[in-house]
C-alpha positions as CSV (number, residue, x, y, z in Angstrom):
1,M,-4.2,5.3,-2.7
2,K,-1.7,7.6,-4.5
3,W,0.4,6.3,-7.3
4,L,3.6,8.1,-8.3
5,V,5.4,7.2,-11.6
6,L,1.7,7.2,-7.4
7,L,-5.8,-3.5,20.7
8,G,-5.6,-4.5,23.5
9,L,-6.0,-7.7,21.7
10,V,-4.2,-11.0,22.2
11,A,-2.2,-12.2,19.3
12,F,-3.3,-15.8,18.7
13,S,-0.3,-17.3,16.8
14,E,-2.3,-20.2,15.4
15,C,-4.8,-17.7,13.9
16,I,-2.4,-15.3,12.3
17,F,-2.0,-15.4,8.6
18,K,1.3,-13.8,7.3
19,I,2.2,-12.9,3.8
20,P,5.9,-11.9,3.5
21,L,7.1,-9.4,0.9
22,R,10.4,-9.5,-1.0
23,R,12.4,-6.5,-2.0
24,V,14.1,-6.6,-5.4
25,K,16.6,-3.9,-6.0
26,T,20.0,-4.6,-7.4
27,M,18.9,-6.4,-10.6
28,R,16.4,-3.6,-11.3
29,K,19.1,-1.0,-11.1
30,T,21.4,-3.0,-13.4
31,L,18.7,-3.5,-16.0
32,S,17.4,0.1,-15.8
33,G,20.8,1.4,-16.6
34,K,20.9,-0.7,-19.7
35,N,17.4,0.2,-20.8
36,M,16.4,-3.5,-20.5
37,L,14.0,-3.5,-17.6
38,N,10.7,-3.2,-19.4
39,D,11.6,-6.0,-21.8
40,V,12.7,-8.4,-19.1
41,L,9.6,-7.7,-16.9
42,K,7.4,-8.4,-19.8
43,E,9.2,-11.6,-20.9
44,H,9.7,-13.1,-17.4
45,A,6.5,-12.7,-15.5
46,Y,6.7,-13.0,-11.7
47,R,5.7,-16.6,-10.8
48,L,6.9,-18.2,-7.5
49,P,5.2,-21.2,-5.8
50,Q,3.0,-20.6,-2.8
51,I,4.5,-21.8,0.5
52,S,2.0,-23.1,3.1
53,F,2.4,-24.3,6.6
54,R,-1.1,-25.8,7.1
55,G,-0.3,-27.5,10.4
56,S,-0.1,-24.1,12.2
57,N,-2.8,-22.4,10.1
58,L,0.0,-20.0,9.0
59,S,-0.2,-19.1,5.3
60,I,2.9,-17.6,3.7
61,H,3.6,-16.9,0.1
62,P,6.2,-14.7,-1.6
63,L,5.6,-11.1,-2.6
64,R,8.0,-8.5,-3.9
65,N,8.7,-4.8,-4.0
66,I,8.3,-3.3,-7.5
67,R,11.0,-0.8,-8.3
68,D,11.4,0.0,-4.6
69,T,8.0,1.7,-4.9
70,F,5.2,-0.7,-4.0
71,Y,4.7,-3.8,-1.9
72,V,2.6,-6.3,-3.8
73,G,1.6,-9.9,-3.6
74,N,-0.1,-12.8,-5.3
75,I,-3.8,-13.8,-4.9
76,T,-5.9,-16.2,-6.9
77,I,-9.5,-15.8,-8.2
78,G,-11.8,-18.5,-9.5
79,T,-12.1,-22.3,-9.8
80,P,-9.6,-23.5,-10.9
81,P,-7.6,-20.5,-9.5
82,Q,-6.2,-17.8,-11.7
83,E,-3.2,-16.0,-10.3
84,F,-2.9,-12.2,-10.1
85,Q,-0.3,-9.8,-8.6
86,V,-2.1,-7.1,-6.6
87,L,-1.2,-4.0,-4.5
88,F,-2.3,-4.3,-0.9
89,D,-3.7,-0.9,-0.4
90,T,-5.1,0.7,2.8
91,G,-6.0,3.8,0.8
92,S,-8.8,2.2,-1.2
93,S,-11.5,-0.5,-0.4
94,V,-12.1,-2.4,-3.6
95,L,-10.5,-5.6,-5.0
96,W,-10.3,-5.5,-8.8
97,V,-8.3,-7.0,-11.6
98,P,-8.5,-6.5,-15.4
99,S,-11.2,-8.4,-17.4
100,V,-10.9,-9.9,-20.8
101,F,-13.3,-7.3,-22.0
102,C,-10.9,-4.4,-21.2
103,N,-9.2,-3.1,-24.4
104,S,-7.3,-0.3,-22.8
105,S,-3.6,-0.4,-23.5
106,T,-2.8,-0.9,-19.8
107,C,-5.0,-3.9,-19.6
108,S,-3.3,-5.6,-22.4
109,M,0.0,-5.5,-20.5
110,H,-1.4,-7.4,-17.5
111,V,-3.0,-10.7,-16.6
112,R,-6.8,-10.5,-17.3
113,F,-9.4,-12.6,-15.5
114,R,-11.0,-15.2,-17.8
115,H,-14.4,-15.6,-16.3
116,H,-15.5,-18.4,-18.7
117,Q,-12.8,-20.6,-17.3
118,S,-14.1,-20.4,-13.7
119,S,-17.0,-22.7,-12.5
120,T,-17.7,-20.6,-9.5
121,F,-18.0,-17.2,-11.3
122,R,-21.2,-15.2,-11.4
123,T,-21.7,-11.7,-12.7
124,T,-24.0,-8.8,-11.8
125,N,-25.3,-5.8,-13.7
126,K,-23.6,-3.3,-11.3
127,T,-20.9,-0.9,-12.6
128,F,-18.6,1.5,-10.7
129,W,-15.8,4.0,-11.2
130,I,-12.7,4.6,-9.1
131,T,-10.4,7.5,-9.4
132,Y,-6.8,7.2,-8.1
133,G,-3.9,9.6,-8.0
134,A,-2.5,8.4,-11.3
135,G,-5.6,7.2,-13.2
136,R,-9.1,5.8,-13.1
137,M,-10.9,2.7,-13.9
138,K,-14.5,1.6,-14.8
139,G,-15.5,-1.8,-13.6
140,V,-18.3,-4.3,-13.3
141,V,-19.1,-6.2,-10.1
142,A,-18.7,-10.0,-10.2
143,H,-18.5,-12.8,-7.6
144,D,-16.1,-15.7,-7.3
145,T,-13.8,-17.5,-4.9
146,V,-10.7,-15.4,-3.8
147,R,-7.7,-16.8,-2.0
148,I,-5.0,-14.9,-0.1
149,G,-2.7,-17.7,0.9
150,D,-4.9,-20.1,3.0
151,L,-7.5,-17.4,3.6
152,V,-10.5,-18.2,1.4
153,S,-13.5,-15.9,0.6
154,T,-16.2,-17.7,-1.3
155,D,-18.6,-15.8,-3.5
156,Q,-16.4,-12.7,-2.9
157,P,-17.7,-9.5,-4.7
158,F,-14.8,-7.9,-6.7
159,G,-14.3,-5.6,-9.7
160,L,-13.4,-6.5,-13.2
161,S,-12.1,-3.4,-15.1
162,V,-13.5,-2.8,-18.5
163,E,-11.8,0.6,-19.0
164,E,-8.6,1.9,-17.5
165,Y,-7.0,5.4,-18.0
166,G,-3.6,6.5,-16.9
167,F,-1.6,4.1,-14.6
168,Q,1.6,4.6,-16.6
169,G,4.4,2.4,-15.2
170,R,2.0,0.1,-13.3
171,R,3.8,-3.2,-12.7
172,F,0.9,-5.1,-11.0
173,D,-2.3,-6.5,-12.3
174,G,-4.8,-5.0,-9.8
175,V,-5.5,-3.7,-6.4
176,L,-6.6,-5.3,-3.1
177,G,-8.2,-2.5,-1.1
178,L,-8.1,-2.7,2.7
179,N,-9.9,0.5,3.6
180,Y,-13.3,0.7,5.2
181,P,-16.2,-0.1,2.8
182,K,-17.7,2.8,0.8
183,Q,-21.5,2.7,0.7
184,C,-21.8,4.3,-2.7
185,C,-21.5,3.7,-6.4
186,S,-22.3,0.0,-6.3
187,R,-18.8,-0.8,-5.1
188,P,-18.3,-4.4,-3.9
189,I,-17.8,-5.2,-0.2
190,P,-14.0,-5.3,0.7
191,I,-12.5,-8.8,1.0
192,F,-11.4,-8.1,4.6
193,D,-15.0,-7.4,5.6
194,K,-16.1,-10.6,3.9
195,L,-13.4,-12.6,5.7
196,K,-14.4,-11.0,9.0
197,N,-18.1,-11.7,8.5
198,Q,-17.3,-15.4,7.6
199,S,-15.2,-15.7,10.8
200,A,-12.2,-16.7,8.7
201,I,-10.0,-14.5,10.9
202,S,-10.0,-14.6,14.7
203,E,-9.7,-10.8,15.2
204,P,-10.7,-7.9,12.8
205,V,-7.1,-6.8,12.5
206,F,-4.3,-6.7,9.9
207,A,-0.8,-5.4,10.2
208,F,2.2,-4.4,7.9
209,Y,5.9,-4.8,8.3
210,L,7.8,-3.2,5.4
211,S,11.5,-4.0,5.2
212,K,14.1,-1.4,4.6
213,D,16.8,-1.1,1.9
214,E,17.5,-4.4,0.2
215,Q,16.3,-6.6,3.0
216,E,13.7,-9.3,2.5
217,G,11.0,-10.3,5.0
218,S,8.2,-7.7,4.6
219,V,4.9,-9.1,5.9
220,V,1.2,-8.3,6.0
221,M,-0.6,-10.4,8.6
222,F,-4.3,-11.0,9.1
223,G,-6.1,-11.9,12.4
224,G,-3.6,-10.7,15.0
225,V,-0.2,-9.2,15.7
226,D,3.3,-10.8,15.8
227,H,5.3,-8.8,18.3
228,R,8.6,-9.9,16.9
229,Y,8.3,-7.3,14.1
230,Y,8.4,-4.2,16.3
231,K,10.2,-2.7,19.3
232,G,8.7,-1.6,22.5
233,E,4.9,-1.1,22.8
234,L,2.3,-0.2,20.2
235,N,1.0,3.3,20.5
236,W,-2.7,3.4,19.7
237,V,-4.2,6.3,17.8
238,P,-8.0,6.7,17.3
239,L,-9.2,7.4,13.8
240,V,-10.7,10.7,12.9
241,Q,-13.8,8.9,11.8
242,A,-14.6,5.2,11.7
243,D,-14.8,5.1,7.9
244,D,-11.2,5.7,6.8
245,W,-7.6,5.0,7.9
246,T,-7.0,8.7,8.7
247,L,-5.3,9.9,11.9
248,H,-5.1,13.3,13.5
249,V,-1.5,14.8,13.5
250,D,-0.6,17.3,16.1
251,R,2.2,19.0,14.2
252,I,5.1,18.5,11.8
253,S,8.5,19.9,13.0
254,M,12.2,20.1,12.2
255,R,14.9,21.4,14.5
256,R,12.2,22.0,17.1
257,E,10.4,24.4,14.7
258,V,6.9,23.7,13.5
259,I,7.1,23.6,9.7
260,A,3.6,22.3,8.8
261,C,0.4,21.2,10.5
262,S,0.7,24.1,12.9
263,D,-3.0,23.9,14.0
264,G,-3.2,20.2,13.7
265,C,-4.1,18.3,10.5
266,D,-5.2,14.9,9.3
267,A,-3.1,12.1,7.6
268,L,-4.2,9.0,5.8
269,V,-2.0,6.0,6.5
270,D,-1.7,4.6,3.0
271,T,0.3,1.4,2.1
272,G,-0.6,2.2,-1.6
273,A,1.3,5.5,-1.5
274,S,5.1,5.4,-2.1
275,F,6.0,8.7,-0.5
276,I,4.7,11.4,1.9
277,H,2.2,13.7,0.3
278,G,1.0,17.0,1.5
279,P,-0.4,20.4,0.5
280,G,1.8,21.9,-2.3
281,R,2.6,25.1,-0.5
282,L,3.8,23.3,2.7
283,V,5.7,20.7,0.7
284,D,7.5,23.4,-1.2
285,N,8.5,25.0,2.0
286,I,9.9,21.7,3.3
287,Q,11.9,21.3,0.1
288,K,13.4,24.8,0.5
289,L,14.3,24.1,4.2
290,I,16.3,21.0,3.3
291,G,17.8,22.6,0.2
292,A,16.1,20.5,-2.5
293,K,15.8,21.9,-6.0
294,P,12.9,21.1,-8.4
295,R,13.6,19.4,-11.7
296,D,10.9,17.7,-13.8
297,F,8.6,16.1,-11.3
298,K,11.1,15.6,-8.4
299,H,13.1,17.7,-6.0
300,Y,16.8,16.8,-6.1
301,I,19.4,17.2,-3.4
302,S,23.1,16.3,-2.9
303,C,23.4,12.7,-1.7
304,S,25.9,13.9,1.0
305,A,23.1,15.9,2.6
306,V,21.7,12.6,4.1
307,N,24.5,12.9,6.7
308,T,23.8,16.4,7.9
309,L,20.0,17.0,7.5
310,P,17.9,16.6,10.6
311,S,14.9,14.4,11.1
312,I,11.4,15.6,10.2
313,I,9.1,14.8,13.1
314,F,5.4,13.9,12.9
315,T,3.8,14.2,16.3
316,I,0.7,12.0,16.5
317,N,-1.4,11.7,19.6
318,G,1.4,13.2,21.6
319,I,4.1,10.8,20.4
320,N,7.0,11.9,18.1
321,Y,7.6,9.8,15.0
322,P,10.9,11.0,13.5
323,V,11.5,10.5,9.7
324,P,15.3,10.7,9.4
325,A,17.1,12.1,6.3
326,Q,18.2,8.5,5.5
327,A,14.5,7.8,4.9
328,Y,13.3,10.9,3.2
329,I,16.2,11.2,0.8
330,L,16.2,8.5,-1.9
331,K,18.7,7.5,-4.5
332,G,17.6,6.9,-8.1
333,S,19.0,4.3,-10.5
334,R,21.3,6.9,-12.0
335,G,22.9,7.8,-8.7
336,H,21.0,11.1,-8.2
337,C,19.2,11.8,-4.9
338,Y,15.8,13.2,-4.5
339,T,13.3,13.8,-1.6
340,A,10.3,11.6,-0.7
341,F,7.9,14.6,-0.2
342,R,5.3,15.1,-2.9
343,A,2.5,17.7,-3.4
344,K,-0.9,16.2,-3.3
345,R,-2.7,16.3,-6.6
346,V,-6.1,16.9,-5.0
347,R,-6.7,20.0,-3.0
348,T,-8.8,19.9,0.2
349,S,-10.4,22.6,2.3
350,T,-8.4,21.6,5.3
351,E,-4.7,20.6,5.6
352,S,-4.3,16.9,5.1
353,W,-1.3,14.6,4.4
354,V,-0.7,11.0,3.2
355,L,1.8,8.8,5.1
356,G,3.0,6.3,2.6
357,D,5.7,3.6,2.5
358,V,8.5,6.0,3.4
359,F,6.9,6.4,6.8
360,L,5.6,2.9,7.1
361,R,9.1,1.3,6.6
362,L,10.1,3.0,9.8
363,Y,7.0,2.1,11.8
364,F,5.2,-1.2,12.1
365,S,1.5,-0.5,11.6
366,V,-1.6,-2.3,12.9
367,F,-5.0,-1.6,11.4
368,D,-7.7,-2.4,14.0
369,R,-11.2,-2.4,12.6
370,G,-12.7,-3.7,15.8
371,N,-11.7,-0.6,17.7
372,D,-11.3,1.9,14.9
373,R,-7.7,2.7,15.6
374,I,-4.2,2.3,14.2
375,G,-1.2,1.1,16.3
376,L,2.3,2.3,15.5
377,A,5.7,1.2,16.9
378,P,9.3,1.3,15.7
379,A,9.9,-1.5,13.2
380,M,12.6,-4.1,13.8
């Protein structure tokens, strides 16, 4: 996951669990312009009632988009349940929330798990570290009951942060990792693996539909695929390795000219990343080609350019996935436009990219653990 400011399978409708996401935009812009946003968010925490349709085994509860940057949702931990707002993240694998023992400044601004209030809590002596694009955390492994809507994982291992560094501007309590499990550093088993092992879901699959602009209705679904959220057929792409949601990209082009990934490259499909991240030299070249100028930590461009600039095309497994200028040029709260391309903070020996929410708003995505592949199709 990167933070900035970072199947041929049958869809059994009775076994699909959906969690819709809500986009919140207009009020944020109004409050930001009056320098009131931080005060309001602190005073009025996000609390909406869960909605359940138990008769159809369909679990739905409201989620929202934070500052048009992240798609997050509510889960509960413990008995009785304690509610947390978490980022659903395919770029990491651990579920964690802050603990009452964390004295870092970022912890004090979020809901902290009160273990002594849960009758099903048990602790361990295992500790672990996770480093993200915008910070890092140290945690201890604990066990308790975790609920995502009507999905229940009993005795679920999860992390309780005791130290947090960075994470400026974070507007959610913790992270729910949906990547493959990492067999190192005493990290707890991902909740998706636990649900799969408990046969709580019918198929080892989850999928994302992320709405565009100010529309509501974003969804993450577990256990199958609802075909109403995409057009045409899903194009299946095998993973580079069966340990990460990384695909092979054939090339990146604009106006029929290859502008990056000329010899092929890899790309992580990451719901926890807001933008499209790539090697600094290649990202800088793209900024020059589209006429963007650097200022502070962004590359700005005339808002009118959205009407004239061409699409940037990611060719994956022989299929073109255009990202139009309307998607890669964003407008800030003050009316200035900037691009959605960012240089990766960590350099790698081979060319690699991160396809975040800017890409995933355009393409419905299915993460198939059973067949180690990702399905992509144009989103509705």
